[in-house]
Backbone as CSV, one residue per row, in Angstrom:
resi,resn,N_x,N_y,N_z,CA_x,CA_y,CA_z,C_x,C_y,C_z
1,MET,-15.441,18.476,22.573,-14.656,19.258,21.435,-16.370,19.049,20.730
2,SER,-16.505,20.167,20.089,-17.804,20.430,19.398,-18.270,19.779,18.274
3,GLU,-19.180,19.346,17.670,-19.727,18.566,16.667,-19.108,18.910,15.313
4,THR,-19.162,20.221,15.040,-18.191,21.081,14.223,-17.005,20.251,13.857
5,ARG,-16.234,20.614,15.279,-14.701,20.582,15.193,-14.297,18.871,14.915
6,LYS,-15.567,18.160,15.568,-15.133,16.735,14.956,-15.302,16.580,13.324
7,ARG,-16.440,16.860,12.701,-16.847,17.065,11.385,-15.400,17.235,10.733
8,VAL,-15.293,18.700,10.910,-13.817,19.262,10.205,-12.852,18.553,10.254
9,ALA,-12.504,17.642,11.483,-11.202,17.141,11.619,-11.031,15.876,10.866
10,SER,-12.515,14.871,10.633,-12.517,13.980,9.980,-12.358,14.246,8.565
11,MET,-12.838,15.559,8.106,-12.599,15.733,6.364,-11.487,16.062,6.538
12,ILE,-10.503,16.853,7.233,-9.214,16.947,7.301,-8.327,16.089,7.202
13,TRP,-8.637,15.321,7.990,-7.921,13.738,7.814,-8.423,13.353,6.608
14,LEU,-9.578,12.629,6.177,-9.779,12.381,4.930,-9.185,13.111,3.690
15,ALA,-8.664,14.053,4.169,-8.336,14.818,2.778,-6.578,14.829,2.517
16,ILE,-6.109,14.253,4.039,-4.457,14.217,4.059,-4.034,13.265,3.684
17,ASP,-5.016,11.883,4.140,-4.412,10.656,4.300,-4.311,10.163,2.742
18,PRO,-3.051,9.979,2.651,-2.650,9.544,1.117,-3.026,8.613,0.443
19,ARG,-4.081,7.542,1.438,-5.142,6.355,0.387,-6.312,6.821,0.148
20,THR,-6.606,8.276,0.516,-7.717,8.704,-0.114,-7.659,9.214,-1.364
21,PRO,-8.677,8.517,-2.373,-8.279,8.885,-3.721,-8.718,10.408,-4.040
22,ASP,-8.148,11.261,-4.862,-7.972,12.418,-5.364,-9.391,13.460,-5.253
23,ALA,-10.178,12.287,-5.837,-11.245,12.977,-6.191,-12.068,13.520,-4.652
24,GLU,-12.026,12.573,-3.683,-12.797,12.404,-2.449,-11.897,13.521,-1.459
25,ALA,-10.582,13.734,-1.635,-9.634,14.660,-0.776,-10.152,15.891,-1.412
26,ILE,-10.566,15.900,-2.587,-11.005,17.448,-2.990,-12.583,17.771,-2.734
27,ALA,-13.133,17.009,-2.753,-14.600,17.083,-2.379,-14.692,17.483,-0.812
28,SER,-14.202,16.709,0.087,-13.698,16.925,1.587,-13.360,18.430,1.820
29,LEU,-12.275,19.122,1.218,-11.972,20.503,1.188,-12.919,21.229,0.668
30,GLN,-13.577,21.119,-0.355,-14.713,22.050,-0.839,-15.654,22.151,0.315
31,ALA,-15.976,20.762,0.801,-17.152,20.606,1.870,-16.554,21.684,3.087
32,ILE,-15.273,21.922,3.413,-15.279,22.324,4.411,-15.153,24.160,4.141
33,ARG,-14.914,24.395,2.825,-15.159,25.571,2.354,-16.760,26.168,2.485
34,ARG,-17.437,25.055,2.227,-18.810,25.615,1.983,-19.560,25.415,3.662
35,MET,-18.640,25.215,4.463,-19.366,25.052,5.904,-19.328,26.397,6.377
36,ASN,-18.229,27.252,6.012,-18.071,28.678,6.796,-17.336,28.364,8.229
37,VAL,-16.374,27.741,8.008,-16.034,27.518,9.752,-14.750,28.727,9.642
38,SER,-15.106,29.007,10.679,-13.952,30.158,11.465,-12.910,29.773,11.121
39,LEU,-11.432,30.809,11.055,-10.011,30.094,11.222,-9.644,29.470,12.274
40,ASP,-10.359,29.913,13.373,-9.845,29.569,14.867,-10.306,28.061,15.044
41,GLU,-11.789,27.719,14.751,-12.309,26.462,14.305,-11.261,25.398,13.560
42,LEU,-11.003,25.953,12.577,-10.334,25.308,11.371,-8.796,24.996,12.056
43,LYS,-8.157,25.813,12.843,-6.715,25.520,13.162,-7.315,24.507,14.317
44,LEU,-8.148,24.502,15.313,-8.617,23.367,16.314,-8.850,22.109,15.624
45,ALA,-9.719,22.132,14.806,-10.019,20.815,13.810,-8.637,20.499,12.976
46,LEU,-7.775,21.317,12.479,-6.445,20.759,12.256,-5.080,20.025,13.011
47,GLY,-5.549,20.673,14.303,-4.722,20.220,15.341,-5.082,18.796,15.986
48,ASN,-6.630,18.445,15.797,-7.161,17.215,16.264,-6.809,16.106,15.008
49,ALA,-6.685,16.742,13.989,-6.654,15.932,12.566,-4.859,15.357,12.526
50,ALA,-4.300,16.438,13.026,-3.097,15.992,13.172,-2.404,15.025,14.176
51,ALA,-3.441,14.798,15.249,-3.284,14.053,16.283,-3.466,12.433,15.727
52,ARG,-4.398,12.588,14.614,-4.486,11.347,14.041,-3.689,10.521,13.140
53,VAL,-2.464,11.366,12.741,-1.648,10.938,11.531,-1.003,9.659,12.363
54,GLU,-1.330,8.674,10.982,-0.668,7.291,11.290,0.566,7.266,10.386
55,VAL,1.284,6.449,10.423,2.683,6.153,9.799,2.074,5.344,8.356
56,VAL,2.071,5.640,7.658,1.586,4.780,6.113,2.841,4.225,5.563
57,GLU,2.681,2.828,5.469,4.059,1.992,5.108,4.073,2.475,3.429
58,LYS,5.242,2.845,2.787,5.401,2.908,1.707,5.351,1.606,0.416
59,VAL,4.706,1.939,-0.556,4.562,0.404,-1.101,5.822,0.506,-2.002
60,PRO,6.230,-0.848,-1.697,7.304,-1.123,-2.275,7.350,-0.824,-3.998
61,GLU,8.266,-0.330,-4.436,8.485,-0.385,-5.881,8.757,-1.427,-6.574
62,PHE,8.263,-1.957,-7.461,8.720,-3.144,-8.299,9.816,-2.913,-9.690
63,VAL,10.951,-3.680,-9.203,11.796,-3.256,-10.128,12.184,-4.755,-10.934
64,ASP,11.030,-5.488,-10.951,11.663,-6.734,-11.464,12.944,-7.229,-11.926
65,PRO,13.500,-7.781,-10.754,14.990,-7.919,-10.464,15.319,-9.398,-11.068
66,VAL,16.552,-9.861,-11.279,17.058,-11.223,-11.882,17.268,-11.935,-10.672
67,MET,16.426,-13.193,-10.920,16.849,-14.147,-9.768,18.034,-14.502,-9.394
68,PRO,18.478,-14.350,-8.149,19.927,-14.671,-7.943,20.437,-15.693,-8.011
69,PHE,19.599,-17.078,-7.713,19.869,-17.996,-7.158,19.043,-19.064,-7.691
70,GLY,19.129,-20.705,-7.648,18.314,-21.862,-7.800,18.123,-21.951,-9.202
71,LYS,17.058,-23.252,-9.730,16.987,-23.400,-10.951,16.533,-22.283,-12.058
72,HIS,16.185,-21.066,-11.571,15.824,-20.052,-12.703,16.634,-18.927,-12.447
73,LYS,17.833,-18.942,-12.028,18.968,-18.061,-11.668,19.391,-17.297,-13.051
74,GLY,19.182,-16.341,-13.108,19.255,-15.245,-14.210,18.017,-14.707,-14.922
75,LYS,17.062,-15.446,-14.532,15.752,-15.069,-15.391,15.189,-13.875,-14.383
76,ARG,14.467,-13.096,-15.010,13.238,-11.973,-14.635,12.433,-12.284,-13.668
77,LEU,11.682,-12.049,-12.579,10.933,-12.452,-11.830,9.521,-12.675,-12.598
78,THR,9.178,-11.646,-13.377,7.856,-11.824,-14.083,7.933,-13.252,-14.879
79,GLU,9.151,-13.256,-15.739,8.863,-14.500,-16.538,8.896,-15.510,-15.522
80,ILE,9.240,-15.953,-14.621,9.261,-17.076,-13.424,7.869,-16.776,-13.173
81,ALA,7.234,-15.503,-12.808,5.554,-15.610,-12.388,4.674,-16.026,-13.363
82,SER,4.982,-15.761,-14.615,4.349,-16.105,-15.762,4.540,-17.886,-16.104
83,THR,5.964,-18.186,-16.006,5.812,-19.569,-16.431,5.906,-20.915,-15.354
84,ALA,6.163,-20.287,-14.140,6.462,-21.204,-13.263,6.070,-20.478,-11.912
85,PRO,5.022,-20.121,-11.623,4.455,-19.580,-10.381,4.659,-20.027,-9.142
86,GLY,4.369,-21.605,-9.303,4.233,-22.654,-8.014,6.055,-22.213,-7.553
87,TYR,6.902,-22.331,-8.337,8.114,-22.401,-7.939,8.369,-20.841,-6.903
88,LEU,7.752,-19.654,-7.354,8.108,-18.629,-6.417,6.871,-18.553,-5.328
89,HIS,5.811,-19.354,-5.293,5.104,-19.422,-4.328,6.083,-20.234,-3.441
90,TRP,6.426,-21.479,-3.603,7.446,-22.581,-2.776,8.683,-21.656,-2.122
91,LEU,9.269,-20.866,-2.715,10.271,-20.079,-2.374,9.702,-19.058,-1.155
92,LEU,8.376,-18.755,-1.049,8.119,-17.529,-0.273,7.544,-18.462,0.730
93,ASP,6.987,-19.724,0.806,6.923,-20.443,2.282,7.884,-21.290,2.593
94,ASN,9.063,-21.600,1.851,10.026,-22.294,2.569,11.432,-21.823,2.674
95,ALA,11.715,-20.819,1.863,13.316,-20.174,1.844,13.237,-18.840,2.531
96,ASP,14.121,-18.881,3.357,14.465,-17.545,3.887,15.157,-16.402,3.140
97,LEU,14.372,-15.858,2.309,14.196,-14.765,1.709,14.658,-13.503,2.242
98,LYS,15.497,-12.505,1.814,15.560,-11.209,1.944,13.959,-10.497,2.155
99,ASP,13.721,-9.427,2.964,12.578,-9.029,2.834,12.583,-8.287,1.509
100,PHE,13.714,-7.706,0.848,13.496,-6.996,-0.485,12.799,-8.046,-1.427
101,LEU,13.750,-9.595,-1.681,13.637,-10.212,-2.583,12.266,-10.823,-2.626
102,ALA,11.612,-10.905,-1.107,10.387,-11.458,-1.050,9.338,-10.583,-1.239
103,ASN,9.515,-9.237,-1.373,8.321,-8.224,-1.636,8.690,-8.434,-3.105
104,GLN,9.411,-8.485,-3.866,9.591,-8.344,-5.141,9.191,-9.481,-5.663
105,VAL,9.133,-11.043,-5.136,8.157,-12.269,-5.500,6.794,-11.914,-5.381
106,GLU,6.443,-11.243,-4.290,5.115,-11.132,-4.209,4.708,-10.105,-5.219
107,LEU,5.178,-9.102,-5.378,4.704,-7.902,-6.420,4.568,-8.749,-7.867
108,ALA,5.635,-9.923,-8.289,5.593,-10.161,-9.695,4.824,-11.188,-9.640
109,LEU,4.160,-11.810,-8.668,3.453,-12.906,-8.631,2.022,-12.030,-9.153
110,SER,1.729,-10.664,-8.209,0.444,-10.116,-8.149,0.594,-9.692,-9.670
111,VAL,1.504,-9.183,-10.372,1.548,-8.475,-11.647,1.075,-9.561,-12.584
112,ALA,1.544,-10.934,-12.396,1.289,-12.006,-13.453,-0.345,-12.322,-13.025
113,GLY,-0.844,-11.934,-11.891,-2.304,-12.625,-11.785,-2.380,-13.795,-10.775
114,LYS,-0.817,-14.123,-10.420,-0.997,-15.665,-9.906,-0.414,-15.348,-8.058
115,PRO,-1.168,-14.121,-7.152,-0.996,-13.813,-6.011,-1.015,-14.875,-4.700
116,ARG,0.129,-15.067,-4.337,-0.133,-16.070,-3.154,-1.584,-16.072,-2.336
117,THR,-1.837,-17.356,-1.922,-3.248,-17.719,-1.310,-2.745,-18.487,-0.102
118,GLY,-1.912,-19.254,0.066,-1.284,-20.142,1.285,-0.273,-20.702,0.974
119,THR,-0.074,-21.948,1.369,1.012,-22.647,1.091,0.968,-23.825,0.164
120,THR,2.014,-24.054,-0.596,1.813,-24.606,-2.049,3.134,-25.652,-1.985
121,ALA,2.736,-26.848,-2.996,3.577,-27.825,-2.941,4.732,-27.367,-3.561
122,PRO,5.795,-28.806,-3.324,7.211,-27.931,-3.394,7.160,-28.225,-5.291
123,PRO,7.888,-27.377,-5.675,7.933,-27.258,-7.322,8.675,-28.555,-7.884
124,ARG,8.070,-28.967,-8.944,8.962,-29.749,-10.155,9.880,-29.251,-11.087
């Protein structure tokens, strides 16, 4: 593969990767235009960039559900995260939560500025 094709493939990958900030993606596409790459070379580079496509996990949407059980039953997760984050940390470490609820608890803790760092003591 030619050096130009490698460079163009990298820049195409940068432009189409959803994790790339918009400004960088646009700059990458503008750089390809300035390189005066032939259409055939661009097609080959695009094929090489497409070969690098990875599945990017969708970032879970935070819906702030109501706690369905326990001593904080009926409260919103953000309320619990701000008033009793230790309880949510303990739940994550010790309870068998469904994936959705575990993700929502972690997001609520992040929103409250109290992300999980490791194991915690049981709630009081």
